[in-house]
C-alpha positions in Angstrom: -27.7 11.1 -17.9 -28.1 8.6 -20.7 -28.4 5.0 -19.4 -25.2 3.9 -21.2 -23.2 6.6 -19.4 -24.7 5.7 -16.1 -23.9 2.0 -16.6 -20.3 2.9 -17.7 -19.9 5.1 -14.5 -21.1 2.3 -12.3 -18.8 -0.3 -13.9 -15.8 2.0 -13.7 -16.5 2.7 -10.0 -16.8 -1.1 -9.3 -13.6 -1.8 -11.1 -11.7 0.9 -9.3 -13.0 -0.4 -5.9 -12.1 -4.0 -6.8 -8.6 -2.9 -7.8 -7.8 -1.7 -4.3 -8.8 -4.9 -2.5 -5.5 -6.8 -3.0 -3.5 -4.2 -1.1 -6.1 -3.2 1.5 -5.5 -4.8 4.9 -2.8 -5.8 7.4 0.7 -6.8 6.3 3.9 -8.0 8.0 6.9 -6.2 6.6 10.3 -7.9 6.6 13.0 -5.3 6.9 15.7 -7.9 7.8 19.2 -7.1 6.5 20.3 -10.5 7.8 18.1 -13.6 7.5 19.3 -14.8 10.8 18.1 -11.7 12.6 14.4 -11.1 11.7 13.2 -7.5 11.8 9.5 -7.5 11.3 7.1 -4.5 11.5 3.4 -4.0 10.7 1.8 -2.2 7.8 -1.9 -1.5 7.5 -3.2 0.0 4.3 -6.6 1.4 3.3 -6.9 2.3 -0.3 -9.8 4.5 -1.2 -11.5 4.8 -4.6 -10.3 8.5 -4.9 -6.7 7.2 -5.1 -5.7 8.0 -1.5 -3.9 5.7 0.9 -4.3 5.8 4.7 -3.1 3.6 7.5 0.2 3.1 9.1 3.7 1.8 8.3 6.3 0.8 10.9 4.0 2.0 13.6 3.8 5.5 12.1 0.7 7.0 10.6 0.7 7.5 6.8 0.6 11.3 6.4 0.2 11.4 2.7 -0.4 8.5 0.4 -1.5 7.7 -3.1 -2.1 4.5 -5.1 -2.4 3.7 -8.8 -3.1 0.6 -10.9 -1.6 0.7 -14.3 -0.3 -1.9 -16.8 -1.2 -4.8 -14.5 0.6 -3.3 -11.5 -1.0 -2.0 -8.3 1.4 0.3 -6.4 1.3 2.7 -3.5 3.5 5.6 -2.4 3.3 7.5 0.9 5.2 9.5 3.5 5.6 8.8 7.3 7.8 10.3 9.9 9.7 9.2 13.0 9.2 12.7 14.6 12.6 13.8 13.4 12.3 13.5 9.6 10.3 12.1 6.7 10.3 8.5 5.4 9.3 8.1 1.7 7.9 4.7 0.8 6.8 3.1 -2.5 5.7 -0.5 -3.0 3.9 -2.7 -5.5 1.9 -5.9 -5.2 3.8 -8.8 -6.7 1.7 -11.9 -6.7 0.6 -12.3 -3.1 3.4 -10.2 -1.6 4.3 -6.6 -1.5 7.8 -5.5 -2.5 9.0 -2.0 -1.6 11.6 0.4 -0.5 11.7 3.2 2.1 14.1 6.1 2.0 14.8 7.5 5.4 15.7 11.0 4.3 17.1 12.3 7.6 19.0 9.1 8.3 20.4 8.8 4.8 19.6 5.2 4.1 17.2 3.1 2.0 15.4 -0.1 3.3 14.5 -2.6 0.7 11.7 -4.8 2.0 9.0 -7.3 1.3 5.7 -8.0 3.1 3.2 -10.9 3.5 -0.4 -10.6 4.4 -1.0 -10.9 8.2 -4.7 -11.4 7.8 -7.0 -12.7 5.1 -7.7 -10.2 2.3 -11.0 -8.3 2.7 -13.9 -9.6 0.6 -14.5 -7.6 -2.6 -17.2 -5.0 -2.4 -20.4 -5.8 -4.2 
């Protein structure tokens, strides 16, 4: 492998790994429909360099997840279940927050939510 190709591959891998850091970690999701009645749930995301997402959302394991960074946006999409039916979630990083929506297919409703980090972001890989 020519040296230039090797350097390009290493740089690309580093950039891909660095891109996932802002979403990786623990988040507190605000699903409140009424500001006077807080409804907070945890979300833990692990974004891998191969484009997969693992972790949990609303205390349910992420069964299938993917992420993509494009056009200055970093977004995830994944599926969870409550044991009765699927929940389809998509969300994007907006500044230091996550904004998303979850469709509860078997319950026929959509949650629109936001999340704040509940722990410091992990240090970038070196």
